[in-house]
C-alpha positions in Angstrom: 55.7 6.9 55.5 53.0 5.6 53.9 50.7 3.2 56.2 50.9 -0.3 54.7 47.7 -1.8 53.3 45.8 -5.0 53.3 44.0 -6.8 50.7 40.8 -8.5 51.8 41.3 -12.3 50.7 37.4 -12.8 51.1 36.8 -10.7 47.8 39.2 -12.7 46.1 37.9 -14.6 43.1 39.2 -18.2 42.0 39.4 -20.5 38.8 39.6 -22.9 39.2 38.5 -22.8 42.9 40.4 -25.9 43.9 43.8 -24.5 43.5 46.1 -27.6 42.9 49.4 -26.2 42.4 49.2 -25.2 39.3 50.9 -21.5 38.2 49.4 -18.8 39.8 48.3 -15.6 37.3 47.0 -12.8 39.6 44.5 -10.4 37.9 45.0 -6.8 39.0 42.0 -4.2 38.1 41.7 -0.6 37.1 41.0 2.5 38.6 37.3 2.4 39.8 36.6 -1.4 39.2 36.9 -4.3 41.7 37.1 -7.8 41.6 35.0 -9.0 38.9 36.2 -6.8 36.6 39.2 -8.8 34.9 37.5 -12.0 36.2 35.7 -12.1 33.1 38.8 -12.5 30.8 38.9 -16.1 32.4 38.0 -17.7 29.2 40.2 -16.1 26.9 43.1 -17.0 28.9 45.0 -20.2 28.7 44.0 -23.7 30.6 45.7 -25.3 33.0 46.4 -22.3 35.7 45.0 -21.1 38.4 43.5 -17.6 38.1 43.4 -15.1 41.0 41.7 -11.9 41.0 41.9 -10.0 43.7 40.4 -6.3 45.2 42.3 -3.3 45.2 42.2 -2.0 49.3 41.0 1.5 48.6 37.7 3.4 47.5 37.6 6.0 44.8 36.5 9.4 46.5 33.1 9.7 45.7 31.0 9.2 43.3 33.6 7.0 41.5 32.8 3.2 41.8 34.4 0.1 42.6 37.9 0.4 43.9 41.4 1.8 43.7 45.4 0.8 44.4 46.7 4.3 44.7 45.4 8.0 44.7 45.4 9.8 41.5 45.7 13.6 42.1 45.5 14.6 38.7 46.0 13.3 35.6 49.2 14.3 35.1 50.6 12.4 38.2 51.0 9.9 39.8 52.7 8.8 43.2 55.2 6.2 42.8 55.4 5.7 46.6 51.6 5.3 46.5 52.3 2.6 43.8 55.2 1.2 45.9 52.1 0.8 49.0 50.2 -1.2 46.6 52.8 -3.1 45.3 53.7 -4.3 49.1 50.5 -5.3 50.0 50.4 -7.5 46.7 53.6 -9.3 48.0 52.0 -10.0 51.2 49.0 -11.6 49.9 51.0 -13.9 47.9 53.3 -14.6 50.3 50.0 -15.6 52.4 48.2 -17.0 49.6 50.6 -18.9 47.2 53.7 -19.6 50.0 53.9 -22.7 48.5 56.3 -21.4 45.9 54.1 -21.6 42.9 55.4 -19.8 39.6 53.8 -16.4 39.8 52.4 -14.2 37.2 50.5 -11.1 37.3 48.5 -9.3 34.7 47.2 -5.6 35.5 45.0 -2.9 33.5 46.0 0.6 33.8 46.2 1.2 37.3 46.9 -2.7 38.3 49.7 -2.7 35.2 51.2 0.2 37.0 50.9 -2.1 40.4 51.9 -5.4 38.8 55.0 -3.9 37.5 56.2 -2.1 40.7 56.0 -5.7 42.4 58.1 -7.4 39.8 61.1 -4.6 40.5 60.2 -5.2 44.3 60.9 -9.1 44.3 61.9 -10.2 41.0 62.6 -13.4 42.3 59.0 -13.7 43.4 57.4 -12.7 40.0 58.1 -14.8 37.1 56.3 -12.7 34.1 54.5 -9.4 34.0 51.1 -8.4 31.6 50.5 -4.9 32.0 47.9 -3.8 30.4 46.7 -0.1 29.1 49.4 1.1 32.1 53.5 2.0 33.1 55.8 1.6 35.2 56.4 4.0 38.1 59.4 6.5 37.4 62.4 6.4 40.2 64.8 3.8 41.2 64.5 0.6 43.5 67.0 -1.5 44.7 66.4 -4.6 43.1 66.4 -2.6 39.8 69.7 -4.1 38.9 68.8 -7.9 39.5 66.2 -7.3 36.8 68.5 -6.2 33.8 70.4 -9.5 34.5 67.0 -11.4 35.3 65.0 -10.0 32.4 61.9 -11.4 33.3 59.2 -11.9 29.9 56.8 -8.7 30.3 54.2 -8.0 27.8 53.2 -4.4 27.2 50.0 -4.1 25.5 48.2 -0.1 24.8 45.9 1.7 22.2 47.3 4.2 20.2 44.0 6.5 21.9 44.0 5.8 24.9 44.2 9.1 26.1 44.3 8.5 30.1 47.9 7.5 30.6 49.8 10.9 30.4 52.2 10.8 27.7 55.4 11.6 29.7 54.8 7.9 31.6 54.5 6.0 28.5 57.6 8.0 27.2 59.4 6.6 30.4 58.0 3.1 30.2 59.2 3.0 26.8 62.6 3.5 27.5 62.9 1.7 31.0 61.0 -1.6 30.1 63.6 -2.7 27.3 66.2 -2.9 29.5 65.1 -4.4 32.6 63.0 -7.5 31.1 62.5 -9.8 28.1 59.7 -7.2 26.5 57.3 -8.2 24.3 53.7 -6.3 23.3 51.9 -4.6 20.7 50.5 -0.5 20.3 46.8 -1.4 19.3 45.5 1.1 16.3 42.5 2.7 17.1 42.6 1.3 20.7 41.2 3.6 23.4 41.8 2.6 27.4 40.2 -0.5 27.1 41.2 -4.2 26.1 40.7 -5.6 22.2 40.1 -9.2 20.9 43.3 -8.8 19.5 45.3 -8.4 22.9 43.5 -10.5 24.5 44.9 -13.1 21.5 48.3 -11.7 22.7 47.7 -12.1 26.1 46.7 -15.5 25.5 49.9 -16.4 23.7 52.2 -15.3 25.8 50.6 -16.6 28.8 50.6 -20.0 27.2 54.5 -19.7 25.9 55.0 -18.1 30.0 53.1 -21.7 31.5 55.4 -24.0 28.7 58.3 -22.7 30.0 58.0 -22.9 33.1 57.6 -27.1 32.9 60.6 -27.3 30.0 
């Protein structure tokens, strides 16, 4: 069994710094990045929400910079158990940081997207929406997948048509799995590689604005 991981909250970046009970959006960066990476997206996100960008607990093998959520042994394989351990760390961080029951959405890129979707699967009543950018849903079954089929929380899945980082078999699996477990929206962005475009950010802004507005209904 994998050892539990802990997120170093001293590295977390907040916007605004005063968390005033607003809905919370948690940013989960990709492999080799850090908490500063996705925090640069804050100007493109809706106002009226609190944003927290957390640092993954692991350090990739030298000479890769930054941090990682789970190890990548080969480009064509991903360990679902490692993704689960990382997702559990995110949920523990949420329990400690957002224990007031604030509505929570997760936005992840690449590895962070896989972890965000896995956290949703582990605790579907805790996460109210997910934005998964250039990522995938881990193969295998989890105990709360049946609950997800009933809850069908909103999920935005965006990826580039020229993204050659995520293995095709995982893209195919995600395309089959997500529609049955979420209220799915998103887009394949023509010509986009393993990155985020301005059009994608505009679509994410709209998705999160709708999420925020739905919380107030």
